[in-house]
C-alpha positions as CSV (number, residue, x, y, z in Angstrom):
1,K,-4.4,-21.1,22.9
2,I,-5.7,-17.8,21.4
3,D,-9.1,-17.2,19.9
4,L,-9.7,-13.5,19.6
5,I,-12.0,-11.4,17.4
6,T,-12.3,-7.7,17.9
7,H,-13.9,-4.7,16.2
8,V,-12.1,-1.4,16.6
9,L,-13.8,1.9,16.0
10,P,-11.6,4.8,17.1
11,Q,-13.4,7.9,18.3
12,N,-13.6,10.7,15.7
13,D,-12.8,13.4,18.2
14,Y,-9.4,12.0,19.0
15,F,-8.4,11.9,15.4
16,K,-9.8,15.4,14.6
17,R,-7.7,16.8,17.4
18,D,-4.5,15.1,16.4
19,L,-4.8,15.2,12.6
20,G,-6.2,18.7,12.1
21,E,-2.8,20.3,12.2
22,Q,-1.6,18.1,9.3
23,N,-4.6,19.1,7.1
24,I,-6.1,15.6,7.4
25,T,-9.8,15.2,7.7
26,I,-11.6,11.9,8.5
27,S,-15.3,12.2,7.6
28,K,-16.0,8.5,8.0
29,M,-13.9,6.3,10.3
30,P,-12.6,3.1,8.7
31,K,-13.9,-0.1,10.2
32,F,-11.2,-2.4,11.7
33,L,-11.6,-6.1,12.4
34,L,-8.8,-8.1,14.0
35,T,-8.8,-11.9,14.3
36,L,-6.1,-14.0,16.1
37,R,-6.4,-17.7,16.3
38,G,-3.9,-20.4,17.2
39,D,-1.1,-21.4,19.6
40,F,2.7,-21.3,19.8
41,E,3.0,-23.6,16.8
42,K,0.8,-21.6,14.5
43,L,-0.9,-18.3,15.0
44,D,-3.2,-17.0,12.3
45,L,-3.7,-13.3,12.1
46,K,-6.3,-11.5,9.9
47,A,-6.8,-7.8,9.9
48,E,-9.4,-6.0,7.8
49,V,-9.8,-2.3,7.3
50,S,-12.7,-1.0,5.2
51,E,-15.1,1.9,4.4
52,G,-13.3,5.0,5.4
53,D,-13.4,8.6,4.0
54,I,-10.2,10.5,4.5
55,A,-8.9,13.7,3.0
56,Y,-5.5,15.4,2.9
57,N,-5.9,18.9,1.6
58,A,-7.8,18.4,-1.7
59,I,-7.0,14.7,-2.0
60,K,-9.9,12.4,-1.0
61,I,-9.0,8.8,-0.1
62,Q,-11.5,6.0,0.4
63,P,-10.0,2.7,1.4
64,K,-12.5,0.1,0.1
65,T,-10.5,-2.8,1.6
66,M,-7.2,-3.6,3.2
67,D,-6.8,-7.2,4.2
68,I,-3.7,-8.5,6.0
69,N,-3.5,-12.3,6.4
70,A,-0.5,-13.8,8.2
71,T,0.7,-17.0,9.8
72,Y,3.3,-16.9,12.5
73,S,5.0,-19.7,14.6
74,L,6.2,-18.3,17.9
75,K,8.2,-21.6,18.3
76,S,10.1,-21.6,15.0
77,G,9.9,-17.9,14.0
78,K,8.4,-18.7,10.6
79,L,6.3,-15.8,9.2
80,N,4.2,-15.8,6.1
81,G,1.9,-12.9,5.2
82,Q,-0.1,-11.2,2.5
83,V,-1.5,-7.7,2.2
84,L,-4.3,-6.9,-0.3
85,T,-5.5,-3.3,-0.7
86,D,-8.1,-1.6,-2.9
87,I,-8.1,2.2,-2.5
88,N,-10.1,4.8,-4.4
89,S,-9.3,8.5,-4.4
90,N,-10.1,11.6,-6.5
91,L,-6.6,11.4,-8.0
92,A,-6.2,7.7,-8.7
93,D,-7.4,4.2,-7.8
94,A,-4.8,1.7,-6.5
95,D,-4.7,-2.0,-6.0
96,I,-1.7,-3.5,-4.2
97,N,-0.9,-7.1,-3.4
98,A,2.2,-8.0,-1.3
99,V,3.5,-11.3,0.0
100,I,6.2,-11.6,2.7
101,N,8.1,-14.7,4.0
102,A,10.7,-14.7,6.8
103,N,12.0,-16.3,9.8
104,T,12.1,-13.8,12.7
105,N,15.0,-15.6,14.3
106,D,17.2,-14.6,11.3
107,I,15.3,-12.0,9.3
108,N,18.3,-10.6,7.5
109,N,19.0,-13.9,5.8
110,S,15.5,-15.2,5.5
111,L,13.3,-12.3,4.4
112,S,11.8,-12.4,0.9
113,Y,8.9,-10.4,-0.5
114,T,7.0,-9.7,-3.7
115,A,4.5,-7.0,-4.4
116,N,2.6,-5.6,-7.3
117,A,0.8,-2.3,-7.5
118,K,-1.6,-1.0,-10.2
119,I,-2.5,2.7,-10.1
120,I,-5.0,4.2,-12.6
121,A,-5.7,7.9,-12.8
122,P,-8.9,8.5,-14.8
123,V,-9.6,11.5,-17.1
124,R,-10.2,14.5,-14.8
125,K,-9.1,18.0,-14.0
126,I,-7.4,18.6,-10.6
127,K,-7.6,22.3,-10.1
128,D,-5.7,22.4,-6.8
129,Y,-2.6,20.9,-8.5
130,N,-3.1,22.7,-11.9
131,L,-3.2,19.2,-13.5
132,T,-5.4,17.8,-16.2
133,I,-5.4,14.1,-17.0
134,I,-6.5,13.9,-20.6
135,K,-6.1,10.2,-21.1
136,P,-6.2,7.6,-18.3
137,T,-2.8,7.3,-16.8
138,K,-1.7,3.8,-15.7
139,I,1.2,2.8,-13.6
140,A,2.2,-0.8,-12.9
141,L,5.0,-1.8,-10.5
142,D,6.2,-5.3,-9.7
143,I,8.8,-5.7,-6.9
144,K,10.6,-8.6,-5.5
145,G,13.5,-8.8,-3.1
146,D,15.0,-9.6,0.3
147,A,16.8,-7.8,3.1
148,K,19.8,-7.1,0.8
149,K,18.3,-6.0,-2.5
150,A,15.1,-5.2,-4.3
151,Q,14.3,-5.5,-8.0
152,A,11.4,-3.7,-9.6
153,V,9.8,-3.5,-13.0
154,L,8.0,-0.3,-13.9
155,E,5.5,0.4,-16.6
156,T,3.5,3.6,-17.2
157,K,1.4,5.1,-20.0
158,G,-0.9,8.1,-20.1
159,E,-1.3,11.7,-21.1
160,L,-1.7,14.7,-18.9
161,I,-1.1,18.5,-18.8
162,Y,0.7,20.1,-15.9
163,E,0.4,23.9,-16.0
164,K,0.8,24.3,-19.8
165,I,3.2,21.4,-20.3
166,K,1.8,18.4,-22.1
167,I,3.3,15.2,-20.7
168,K,3.0,11.7,-22.3
169,P,4.8,9.3,-20.0
170,R,5.6,6.0,-21.8
171,I,7.8,3.6,-19.8
172,Y,7.8,-0.1,-20.7
173,D,9.4,-2.9,-18.7
174,T,12.0,-0.7,-17.1
175,K,14.0,-2.7,-14.6
176,V,15.3,-1.1,-11.5
177,D,17.8,-2.8,-9.0
178,F,18.3,-1.3,-5.6
179,D,21.0,-2.5,-3.2
180,L,19.7,-1.9,0.3
181,R,23.1,-2.2,1.9
182,S,25.0,0.3,-0.3
183,N,21.9,2.4,-1.3
184,E,22.8,2.1,-5.0
185,L,20.1,2.4,-7.6
186,D,20.5,1.0,-11.1
187,A,17.8,1.5,-13.8
188,K,17.9,-0.4,-17.1
């Protein structure tokens, strides 16, 4: 039987040394909480990441929450999981919800997943990229699939200026099929 709760706080100096070469700066380390409870029949896992301040060049990223909840049976191989994220940045805010189901004894034939992502870039000028968002730009993506294929529906709407080019992306209910075995992509 397992009953474990742990808080992980990495040392800033370690990450500054290893990430500085990639132009990544961590000004506030994210908090990480891991909980494991159960036995061979059913093991519940919960991981939470929150409250970080990370920058890559001029892009600032603040993960508000990232929750991973999963149930796994070591005996049968059955795995069910969900990932929820809420991330803010100076470019856009993102919410992602993903669900996975599989049997690890035969993952190629049992894997199934769904995910949806919503990304919103508010009105702002991003000097480092010579980009101005003049109307909020929204992107919605819904994905479902298995180990053989993925299907996605994409929607986007907004208005921006890149350099001197005015761009008005308008994509509604565009369906995309991707065959993971043959690497073929088909957009409708």
